[in-house]
N, CA, C and O atoms as a DFTB+ gen file, in Angstrom:
628 C
 N C O
     1  1      84.907      -8.531     165.573
     2  2      83.948      -9.036     164.714
     3  2      82.671      -8.617     165.694
     4  3      81.570      -8.204     165.330
     5  1      83.106      -8.826     166.925
     6  2      82.238      -8.746     168.419
     7  2      82.729      -8.003     169.023
     8  3      83.904      -7.883     169.371
     9  1      81.651      -7.292     169.248
    10  2      82.276      -6.219     170.797
    11  2      81.463      -6.805     172.129
    12  3      80.286      -7.165     172.140
    13  1      82.521      -6.808     173.404
    14  2      82.292      -8.189     174.451
    15  2      80.822      -7.790     174.562
    16  3      80.054      -8.751     174.517
    17  1      80.177      -6.410     174.718
    18  2      78.396      -6.661     174.589
    19  2      77.632      -7.683     174.087
    20  3      76.638      -8.124     174.666
    21  1      78.068      -8.098     172.992
    22  2      77.552      -8.933     171.713
    23  2      77.685     -10.509     171.904
    24  3      76.886     -11.444     171.957
    25  1      79.518     -10.319     172.007
    26  2      79.979     -11.458     172.257
    27  2      79.255     -12.300     173.245
    28  3      78.989     -13.476     172.997
    29  1      78.783     -11.454     174.873
    30  2      78.334     -12.209     175.920
    31  2      76.723     -12.473     175.743
    32  3      76.078     -13.256     176.439
    33  1      76.036     -11.417     174.342
    34  2      74.602     -12.204     174.120
    35  2      74.777     -12.889     173.671
    36  3      74.285     -13.823     174.306
    37  1      75.586     -13.531     172.150
    38  2      76.014     -14.528     171.756
    39  2      75.814     -15.472     172.623
    40  3      74.936     -16.324     172.480
    41  1      76.760     -15.405     173.799
    42  2      77.022     -16.725     174.411
    43  2      75.984     -17.052     175.516
    44  3      75.912     -18.032     176.258
    45  1      75.334     -16.136     175.431
    46  2      73.822     -16.426     176.472
    47  2      72.920     -16.795     175.635
    48  3      72.178     -17.645     176.127
    49  1      72.588     -16.422     174.226
    50  2      71.317     -17.245     173.785
    51  2      71.365     -18.774     173.484
    52  3      72.349     -19.267     172.933
    53  1      70.563     -19.322     173.760
    54  2      69.825     -20.755     173.352
    55  2      70.091     -20.503     171.502
    56  3      70.710     -21.397     170.925
    57  1      69.656     -19.418     170.763
    58  2      70.078     -19.549     169.559
    59  2      71.276     -20.114     169.330
    60  3      71.261     -21.296     168.988
    61  1      72.341     -19.551     169.435
    62  2      73.732     -19.909     169.482
    63  2      73.486     -22.065     169.057
    64  3      73.437     -22.687     167.996
    65  1      73.420     -22.396     170.195
    66  2      73.396     -24.115     170.312
    67  2      72.260     -24.514     168.769
    68  3      72.376     -25.460     167.990
    69  1      71.048     -23.208     168.767
    70  2      70.116     -24.201     167.727
    71  2      70.901     -24.247     166.374
    72  3      70.902     -25.212     165.609
    73  1      71.877     -22.526     166.100
    74  2      72.230     -22.461     165.153
    75  2      73.259     -23.645     165.174
    76  3      73.015     -24.408     164.239
    77  1      74.190     -23.999     165.833
    78  2      75.073     -24.672     166.358
    79  2      74.680     -26.345     165.787
    80  3      75.473     -27.111     165.238
    81  1      73.664     -26.532     166.011
    82  2      72.810     -28.157     165.560
    83  2      72.758     -28.023     164.077
    84  3      73.290     -28.719     163.212
    85  1      71.979     -26.947     163.977
    86  2      71.349     -26.779     162.527
    87  2      72.112     -26.638     161.394
    88  3      71.822     -27.008     160.257
    89  1      73.195     -26.028     161.809
    90  2      74.074     -25.740     160.533
    91  2      74.751     -27.883     159.871
    92  3      74.755     -28.494     158.802
    93  1      75.180     -28.187     161.325
    94  2      75.772     -29.929     160.801
    95  2      74.805     -30.361     160.291
    96  3      74.893     -30.904     159.190
    97  1      73.748     -30.257     160.870
    98  2      72.412     -31.286     159.860
    99  2      72.498     -30.629     158.921
   100  3      73.069     -31.423     158.173
   101  1      72.307     -29.372     158.117
   102  2      71.984     -28.884     157.204
   103  2      73.057     -29.462     156.147
   104  3      72.771     -30.043     155.100
   105  1      74.367     -29.181     156.640
   106  2      75.431     -29.915     155.282
   107  2      74.904     -31.560     155.473
   108  3      74.662     -32.326     154.540
   109  1      74.844     -31.743     156.325
   110  2      74.455     -33.624     156.346
   111  2      73.658     -33.905     155.544
   112  3      73.981     -34.690     154.653
   113  1      72.220     -33.305     155.594
   114  2      71.121     -33.454     154.560
   115  2      71.309     -32.684     152.473
   116  3      70.721     -32.640     151.392
   117  1      72.445     -32.302     153.116
   118  2      73.065     -31.477     151.718
   119  2      73.802     -32.530     150.580
   120  3      73.511     -32.807     149.417
   121  1      74.878     -32.968     151.479
   122  2      75.601     -33.881     150.903
   123  2      74.890     -34.762     150.291
   124  3      74.738     -34.742     149.069
   125  1      74.244     -35.856     151.257
   126  2      72.658     -36.749     150.954
   127  2      72.019     -36.189     149.413
   128  3      71.618     -36.663     148.350
   129  1      72.188     -35.077     149.967
   130  2      70.781     -35.191     148.379
   131  2      72.162     -34.627     147.623
   132  3      72.025     -35.089     146.490
   133  1      73.041     -34.104     147.630
   134  2      73.444     -34.161     146.658
   135  2      74.059     -35.412     145.554
   136  3      74.237     -35.521     144.341
   137  1      74.223     -36.129     146.604
   138  2      74.663     -37.343     145.998
   139  2      73.259     -38.658     145.411
   140  3      73.429     -39.670     144.731
   141  1      71.701     -37.995     146.121
   142  2      70.734     -38.345     145.287
   143  2      70.708     -37.756     143.707
   144  3      70.740     -38.279     142.593
   145  1      70.646     -36.631     144.131
   146  2      70.546     -35.596     143.006
   147  2      71.465     -36.368     141.634
   148  3      71.112     -36.820     140.545
   149  1      72.525     -36.265     142.193
   150  2      73.610     -36.571     140.911
   151  2      73.306     -37.387     140.534
   152  3      73.159     -37.297     139.316
   153  1      73.026     -38.532     141.028
   154  2      72.064     -39.910     140.746
   155  2      71.407     -40.109     139.628
   156  3      71.520     -40.852     138.652
   157  1      70.092     -38.578     140.287
   158  2      69.170     -39.245     139.295
   159  2      69.427     -38.643     137.889
   160  3      69.107     -39.173     136.824
   161  1      70.143     -37.284     138.075
   162  2      71.186     -36.776     136.858
   163  2      71.259     -37.933     135.929
   164  3      70.464     -38.056     134.998
   165  1      72.527     -39.065     136.261
   166  2      72.868     -39.652     135.629
   167  2      72.375     -40.894     135.208
   168  3      72.611     -41.451     134.136
   169  1      71.610     -41.320     136.215
   170  2      71.323     -42.293     135.548
   171  2      69.312     -42.858     135.307
   172  3      68.750     -43.912     135.011
   173  1      68.964     -41.768     135.569
   174  2      67.533     -41.412     135.379
   175  2      66.467     -41.904     136.386
   176  3      65.251     -41.740     136.486
   177  1      67.691     -42.771     137.307
   178  2      66.794     -43.303     138.760
   179  2      66.699     -42.868     139.678
   180  3      67.694     -42.270     140.087
   181  1      65.285     -42.900     140.683
   182  2      65.681     -42.515     142.106
   183  2      64.909     -40.995     141.957
   184  3      65.507     -40.170     142.647
   185  1      63.967     -40.524     141.377
   186  2      63.741     -39.237     141.328
   187  2      62.917     -38.644     142.493
   188  3      63.017     -37.496     142.928
   189  1      62.052     -39.658     142.943
   190  2      61.335     -39.550     144.276
   191  2      62.331     -39.473     145.110
   192  3      61.991     -38.438     145.683
   193  1      63.602     -39.878     145.768
   194  2      64.542     -39.562     146.754
   195  2      64.867     -38.463     146.268
   196  3      64.546     -37.589     147.073
   197  1      65.385     -37.995     145.282
   198  2      66.042     -37.224     145.361
   199  2      64.958     -35.775     145.398
   200  3      65.378     -34.620     145.478
   201  1      63.686     -36.121     145.329
   202  2      62.625     -34.733     145.113
   203  2      62.455     -34.257     146.803
   204  3      62.067     -33.166     147.222
   205  1      62.915     -35.552     147.649
   206  2      61.946     -36.165     148.767
   207  2      63.681     -35.113     149.843
   208  3      63.689     -34.301     150.769
   209  1      64.449     -35.562     149.276
   210  2      65.848     -34.578     149.654
   211  2      66.238     -33.494     149.183
   212  3      67.344     -33.158     149.606
   213  1      65.670     -32.668     148.324
   214  2      65.862     -31.498     147.809
   215  2      64.853     -30.631     148.987
   216  3      65.132     -29.623     149.636
   217  1      63.766     -31.341     148.971
   218  2      62.600     -30.486     150.104
   219  2      62.850     -30.364     151.061
   220  3      62.471     -29.376     151.689
   221  1      63.722     -31.475     151.683
   222  2      64.051     -31.241     153.126
   223  2      65.222     -30.695     153.708
   224  3      65.527     -30.319     154.840
   225  1      66.031     -30.787     152.139
   226  2      67.353     -29.669     152.573
   227  2      66.877     -28.093     152.390
   228  3      67.397     -27.264     153.136
   229  1      65.945     -27.681     151.457
   230  2      65.104     -26.462     151.777
   231  2      64.479     -26.057     153.020
   232  3      64.550     -24.917     153.479
   233  1      63.696     -27.297     153.694
   234  2      62.742     -26.781     154.900
   235  2      63.932     -26.683     155.786
   236  3      63.953     -25.675     156.492
   237  1      64.620     -27.255     155.867
   238  2      66.028     -27.292     156.934
   239  2      66.474     -25.833     156.777
   240  3      66.404     -25.038     157.713
   241  1      67.111     -25.386     155.100
   242  2      67.428     -23.702     155.267
   243  2      66.509     -22.752     155.324
   244  3      66.967     -21.611     155.258
   245  1      65.442     -22.844     155.418
   246  2      64.297     -21.911     155.849
   247  2      63.962     -22.129     157.170
   248  3      63.129     -21.343     157.621
   249  1      64.495     -23.209     158.115
   250  2      64.389     -22.866     159.743
   251  2      65.580     -22.056     159.897
   252  3      65.469     -21.001     160.522
   253  1      67.164     -22.531     159.225
   254  2      68.469     -22.212     159.955
   255  2      68.016     -20.669     159.593
   256  3      68.183     -19.882     160.524
   257  1      67.394     -20.046     158.214
   258  2      67.243     -18.686     158.176
   259  2      66.397     -17.572     159.143
   260  3      66.516     -16.428     159.581
   261  1      65.451     -18.731     159.164
   262  2      64.563     -17.418     160.557
   263  2      65.413     -17.906     162.010
   264  3      65.741     -16.917     162.665
   265  1      65.778     -19.062     162.561
   266  2      66.485     -19.017     163.623
   267  2      67.585     -18.058     163.611
   268  3      67.793     -17.315     164.571
   269  1      68.394     -18.052     162.403
   270  2      69.454     -17.508     162.708
   271  2      69.232     -15.772     162.381
   272  3      70.157     -14.966     162.486
   273  1      67.984     -15.441     162.019
   274  2      67.854     -13.745     162.098
   275  2      67.425     -13.661     163.526
   276  3      67.664     -12.670     164.216
   277  1      66.794     -14.702     163.955
   278  2      66.770     -14.184     165.818
   279  2      67.573     -13.986     166.560
   280  3      67.742     -13.170     167.466
   281  1      68.444     -15.296     165.891
   282  2      69.833     -15.042     166.951
   283  2      70.375     -13.604     166.392
   284  3      70.650     -12.694     167.174
   285  1      70.499     -13.480     165.053
   286  2      71.219     -11.745     164.723
   287  2      70.184     -11.076     165.886
   288  3      70.820     -10.287     166.585
   289  1      69.220     -11.145     166.155
   290  2      68.453      -9.694     166.557
   291  2      68.893     -10.055     167.927
   292  3      69.246      -9.069     168.574
   293  1      68.958     -10.998     168.448
   294  2      69.760     -11.219     170.070
   295  2      70.832     -10.595     169.795
   296  3      70.629      -9.397     169.996
   297  1      71.682     -10.750     169.503
   298  2      72.967     -10.684     169.423
   299  2      73.697      -9.006     168.941
   300  3      74.703      -8.380     169.274
   301  1      72.668      -8.795     168.097
   302  2      73.147      -7.511     166.735
   303  2      72.203      -6.595     167.149
   304  3      72.664      -5.454     167.154
   305  1      70.734      -6.694     167.594
   306  2      69.676      -5.542     167.273
   307  2      68.909      -5.618     166.193
   308  3      68.032      -4.771     166.024
   309  1      69.106      -6.624     165.299
   310  2      68.480      -6.860     164.115
   311  2      68.349      -8.050     163.059
   312  3      69.105      -8.890     162.572
   313  1      66.976      -7.687     162.953
   314  2      66.991      -9.433     162.461
   315  2      68.227      -9.954     160.948
   316  3      68.600     -11.112     160.760
   317  1      68.573      -8.913     160.203
   318  2      69.224      -9.580     159.444
   319  2      70.186      -8.094     158.979
   320  3      70.234      -6.900     159.276
   321  1      70.632      -8.732     158.387
   322  2      72.414      -7.992     157.696
   323  2      72.977      -6.920     158.718
   324  3      73.370      -5.778     158.476
   325  1      72.905      -7.645     160.017
   326  2      73.736      -7.635     161.154
   327  2      75.214      -7.034     160.696
   328  3      75.592      -7.567     159.652
   329  1      76.338      -5.843     161.340
   330  2      77.319      -5.578     160.463
   331  2      78.376      -6.510     160.440
   332  3      79.188      -6.331     159.533
   333  1      78.579      -7.461     161.203
   334  2      79.397      -8.958     160.731
   335  2      78.965      -9.601     160.103
   336  3      79.826     -10.304     159.574
   337  1      77.599      -9.919     159.654
   338  2      77.180     -10.431     158.802
   339  2      76.667     -10.196     157.905
   340  3      76.019     -11.171     157.526
   341  1      76.541      -9.060     157.049
   342  2      75.916      -8.882     155.692
   343  2      76.152      -9.422     154.550
   344  3      75.271      -9.809     153.783
   345  1      77.216      -9.483     154.372
   346  2      77.061     -10.187     152.735
   347  2      77.124     -11.506     153.428
   348  3      77.021     -12.272     152.470
   349  1      77.207     -12.094     154.269
   350  2      76.613     -13.431     154.200
   351  2      74.943     -13.629     154.218
   352  3      74.287     -14.594     153.826
   353  1      74.424     -12.153     154.915
   354  2      73.043     -12.607     154.689
   355  2      72.323     -11.606     153.210
   356  3      71.119     -11.360     153.283
   357  1      72.801     -11.289     152.440
   358  2      72.821     -11.478     151.454
   359  2      73.536     -11.953     150.396
   360  3      73.360     -11.289     149.375
   361  1      74.481     -13.122     150.260
   362  2      74.243     -13.925     149.990
   363  2      73.378     -15.130     149.784
   364  3      73.211     -15.857     148.805
   365  1      72.668     -15.131     151.500
   366  2      71.850     -15.882     151.909
   367  2      70.438     -15.720     150.998
   368  3      69.669     -16.663     150.810
   369  1      70.267     -14.601     150.560
   370  2      69.057     -14.277     149.996
   371  2      69.264     -15.233     148.577
   372  3      68.418     -16.091     148.326
   373  1      70.065     -15.093     147.958
   374  2      70.584     -15.792     146.603
   375  2      70.012     -17.198     147.142
   376  3      68.940     -17.589     146.679
   377  1      70.638     -17.912     148.028
   378  2      70.552     -19.219     148.075
   379  2      69.196     -19.800     148.899
   380  3      69.100     -21.011     149.097
   381  1      68.382     -19.069     149.265
   382  2      67.062     -18.834     149.465
   383  2      66.206     -18.824     148.254
   384  3      65.356     -19.693     148.058
   385  1      66.443     -17.794     147.406
   386  2      65.482     -17.775     145.807
   387  2      66.027     -19.041     145.466
   388  3      65.180     -19.874     145.789
   389  1      66.745     -19.447     145.110
   390  2      66.878     -20.468     144.376
   391  2      66.449     -21.858     144.802
   392  3      65.900     -22.765     144.178
   393  1      66.935     -21.732     146.263
   394  2      66.074     -23.374     146.788
   395  2      64.133     -22.844     146.733
   396  3      63.343     -23.765     146.521
   397  1      63.618     -21.566     146.907
   398  2      62.187     -21.523     145.958
   399  2      61.860     -21.302     144.716
   400  3      60.723     -21.170     144.264
   401  1      62.667     -21.270     144.269
   402  2      62.534     -21.542     142.889
   403  2      62.409     -22.862     142.220
   404  3      61.589     -23.237     141.382
   405  1      63.538     -23.565     142.851
   406  2      63.186     -25.180     143.555
   407  2      61.666     -25.288     143.302
   408  3      61.060     -25.594     142.275
   409  1      61.162     -24.901     144.706
   410  2      60.016     -25.475     145.224
   411  2      59.112     -25.078     144.503
   412  3      58.163     -25.857     144.420
   413  1      58.985     -23.476     143.531
   414  2      58.008     -23.274     142.805
   415  2      57.927     -24.277     141.383
   416  3      56.984     -24.756     140.754
   417  1      58.942     -24.310     141.279
   418  2      58.745     -25.495     139.771
   419  2      58.766     -26.896     139.971
   420  3      58.714     -27.648     138.998
   421  1      58.873     -27.563     141.756
   422  2      58.012     -28.554     142.232
   423  2      56.372     -28.370     141.975
   424  3      55.771     -28.979     141.089
   425  1      55.827     -27.544     142.784
   426  2      54.616     -27.439     143.311
   427  2      53.580     -26.849     142.366
   428  3      52.407     -26.925     142.731
   429  1      53.933     -26.105     140.866
   430  2      53.739     -25.670     139.817
   431  2      53.919     -26.787     138.932
   432  3      52.814     -27.006     138.435
   433  1      54.486     -27.333     138.635
   434  2      54.925     -28.046     137.616
   435  2      55.405     -27.681     136.257
   436  3      55.517     -28.179     135.137
   437  1      55.622     -26.621     136.863
   438  2      56.345     -25.439     135.679
   439  2      57.755     -25.651     135.232
   440  3      58.176     -25.083     134.224
   441  1      58.575     -26.533     136.025
   442  2      59.784     -27.036     135.465
   443  2      59.770     -28.548     134.960
   444  3      58.717     -28.944     135.460
   445  1      60.206     -29.419     134.401
   446  2      60.502     -30.459     134.100
   447  2      61.531     -30.889     135.188
   448  3      62.265     -29.995     135.608
   449  1      61.670     -32.061     135.664
   450  2      62.393     -32.949     137.006
   451  2      64.055     -32.155     136.657
   452  3      64.724     -31.505     137.460
   453  1      64.444     -32.522     134.989
   454  2      65.402     -32.272     134.915
   455  2      66.217     -31.079     135.287
   456  3      67.420     -30.979     135.529
   457  1      64.929     -29.906     135.266
   458  2      65.388     -28.759     135.404
   459  2      64.903     -28.311     136.649
   460  3      65.271     -27.199     137.029
   461  1      64.206     -28.923     137.293
   462  2      64.479     -28.931     138.817
   463  2      66.050     -28.982     139.241
   464  3      66.957     -28.221     139.582
   465  1      65.750     -30.609     138.962
   466  2      67.357     -30.585     139.277
   467  2      68.382     -30.426     139.271
   468  3      69.303     -30.883     139.948
   469  1      68.287     -29.274     137.942
   470  2      69.739     -28.104     137.829
   471  2      69.522     -27.242     138.743
   472  3      70.348     -27.160     139.652
   473  1      68.589     -26.551     138.739
   474  2      68.034     -25.313     139.746
   475  2      68.222     -26.017     141.322
   476  3      68.420     -25.302     142.305
   477  1      68.156     -27.098     141.385
   478  2      69.122     -27.515     142.913
   479  2      70.080     -27.560     143.111
   480  3      70.483     -27.266     144.237
   481  1      71.170     -28.061     141.839
   482  2      72.328     -28.024     141.985
   483  2      72.692     -26.616     141.643
   484  3      73.764     -26.275     142.142
   485  1      72.031     -25.620     140.859
   486  2      72.507     -24.453     141.779
   487  2      72.458     -23.335     142.597
   488  3      72.992     -22.227     142.652
   489  1      71.375     -24.200     143.416
   490  2      71.123     -23.722     144.827
   491  2      72.070     -24.148     145.699
   492  3      72.413     -23.389     146.606
   493  1      72.647     -25.427     145.569
   494  2      73.859     -25.933     146.293
   495  2      74.802     -25.424     145.673
   496  3      75.818     -25.240     146.342
   497  1      74.820     -25.216     144.936
   498  2      76.267     -24.290     144.607
   499  2      76.421     -22.957     145.555
   500  3      77.468     -22.757     146.170
   501  1      75.669     -22.354     145.604
   502  2      75.306     -21.066     146.471
   503  2      75.626     -21.313     147.966
   504  3      76.214     -20.682     148.844
   505  1      75.072     -22.348     147.890
   506  2      74.828     -22.794     149.471
   507  2      76.246     -23.081     150.135
   508  3      76.455     -22.714     151.291
   509  1      77.151     -23.696     149.440
   510  2      78.716     -24.086     149.535
   511  2      79.280     -22.859     149.631
   512  3      80.081     -22.747     150.559
   513  1      79.079     -21.759     148.851
   514  2      79.603     -20.605     148.990
   515  2      79.503     -19.940     150.189
   516  3      80.374     -19.264     150.737
   517  1      78.325     -20.189     150.578
   518  2      77.613     -19.219     152.093
   519  2      78.035     -20.281     153.281
   520  3      78.421     -19.950     154.402
   521  1      77.899     -21.441     152.862
   522  2      78.584     -21.835     153.971
   523  2      80.054     -21.755     154.051
   524  3      80.389     -22.413     155.036
   525  1      80.894     -21.343     153.572
   526  2      82.052     -21.481     153.368
   527  2      82.429     -19.964     153.977
   528  3      83.257     -19.722     154.855
   529  1      81.276     -18.674     152.993
   530  2      81.475     -17.808     154.052
   531  2      81.459     -17.443     155.859
   532  3      82.086     -16.669     156.582
   533  1      80.256     -18.586     156.088
   534  2      80.032     -18.517     157.982
   535  2      81.046     -19.282     158.459
   536  3      81.790     -18.874     159.351
   537  1      81.163     -20.469     157.901
   538  2      82.802     -20.725     158.074
   539  2      84.321     -20.202     158.656
   540  3      85.061     -20.429     159.613
   541  1      84.278     -19.241     157.274
   542  2      85.187     -18.104     157.789
   543  2      85.074     -17.166     158.821
   544  3      86.107     -16.562     159.109
   545  1      84.190     -16.941     159.358
   546  2      83.708     -16.208     159.844
   547  2      83.572     -16.796     161.521
   548  3      83.492     -16.003     162.458
   549  1      83.563     -18.007     161.674
   550  2      82.996     -18.515     162.706
   551  2      84.962     -18.644     162.972
   552  3      85.401     -18.323     164.076
   553  1      85.896     -19.103     161.907
   554  2      87.313     -18.863     162.396
   555  2      87.791     -17.542     162.924
   556  3      88.509     -17.330     163.902
   557  1      87.214     -16.642     162.024
   558  2      87.278     -15.009     162.472
   559  2      87.093     -14.714     164.026
   560  3      87.622     -13.865     164.744
   561  1      85.997     -15.882     164.342
   562  2      85.365     -15.407     165.868
   563  2      86.426     -15.745     166.810
   564  3      86.918     -15.072     167.714
   565  1      86.765     -17.356     166.265
   566  2      87.907     -18.012     167.029
   567  2      88.844     -17.329     167.245
   568  3      89.059     -17.018     168.416
   569  1      89.580     -16.938     166.371
   570  2      90.746     -16.098     166.354
   571  2      91.034     -14.954     167.403
   572  3      92.035     -14.670     168.061
   573  1      89.710     -14.381     167.300
   574  2      89.599     -13.105     167.922
   575  2      89.424     -13.148     169.536
   576  3      89.755     -12.241     170.300
   577  1      88.858     -14.339     169.883
   578  2      88.530     -14.839     171.314
   579  2      90.090     -15.117     171.429
   580  3      90.524     -14.703     172.505
   581  1      90.971     -15.652     170.689
   582  2      92.078     -16.243     171.338
   583  2      92.801     -15.118     171.215
   584  3      93.466     -14.997     172.244
   585  1      92.990     -14.286     170.513
   586  2      94.072     -12.913     171.067
   587  2      93.365     -12.479     171.846
   588  3      94.028     -12.929     172.781
   589  1      92.480     -11.925     172.389
   590  2      92.019     -11.330     173.462
   591  2      92.265     -11.936     174.820
   592  3      92.577     -11.350     175.857
   593  1      91.998     -13.655     174.547
   594  2      92.374     -14.384     175.729
   595  2      93.997     -14.125     175.428
   596  3      94.640     -14.930     176.101
   597  1      94.443     -13.682     175.021
   598  2      96.330     -13.568     175.566
   599  2      96.205     -12.351     175.346
   600  3      97.128     -12.027     174.599
   601  1      95.612     -11.549     175.567
   602  2      95.333     -10.296     175.853
   603  2      96.181      -8.924     174.790
   604  3      96.513      -7.812     175.201
   605  1      96.355      -9.481     173.365
   606  2      96.641      -8.910     172.195
   607  2      95.612      -7.792     172.062
   608  3      95.921      -6.625     171.823
   609  1      94.055      -8.344     172.276
   610  2      93.094      -7.450     172.050
   611  2      92.832      -7.521     170.908
   612  3      91.679      -7.118     170.754
   613  1      93.506      -7.975     169.516
   614  2      93.698      -8.018     168.166
   615  2      92.517      -8.254     167.777
   616  3      91.803      -8.808     168.614
   617  1      91.949      -7.963     166.537
   618  2      90.747      -8.120     165.568
   619  2      91.359      -9.550     164.665
   620  3      92.503      -9.656     164.225
   621  1      90.464     -10.376     164.566
   622  2      91.098     -11.543     163.384
   623  2      89.871     -11.205     162.054
   624  3      89.551     -12.161     161.347
   625  1      89.354     -10.079     161.832
   626  2      88.689      -9.903     160.879
   627  2      88.997      -9.686     159.483
   628  3      88.088      -9.525     158.668
């Protein structure tokens, strides 16, 4: 998954730590927001809390995407669509698009609150898939490192 040079750059850049902090923060915000959105859709109450949580989740997503692009530039030499993360980046754009549609609907009033909440749920469903993609890559990288440390030099991709 990583060449020795890429791994060295990955391990030396502070952007790896930034990604390592933002990813779990985003996941916690997602879980809280998901609960608030479902609560609103079931009870009809808590619109403001759900809305604030979706906006917070979206802003964290934008932040992790920008810092992730910087990380890819440092490690792989391109801002997006680096060889090992091509499909994760492609799917990330679907996640970004749905979150942006939510914001557009919120800011323009072109979507009802219920429609906004359903767009948020669709955005969250794609986020879960995308997070799963990245977790699989993290596991593959750890397996690759373990195989190389054991002297097998095997690839865990």
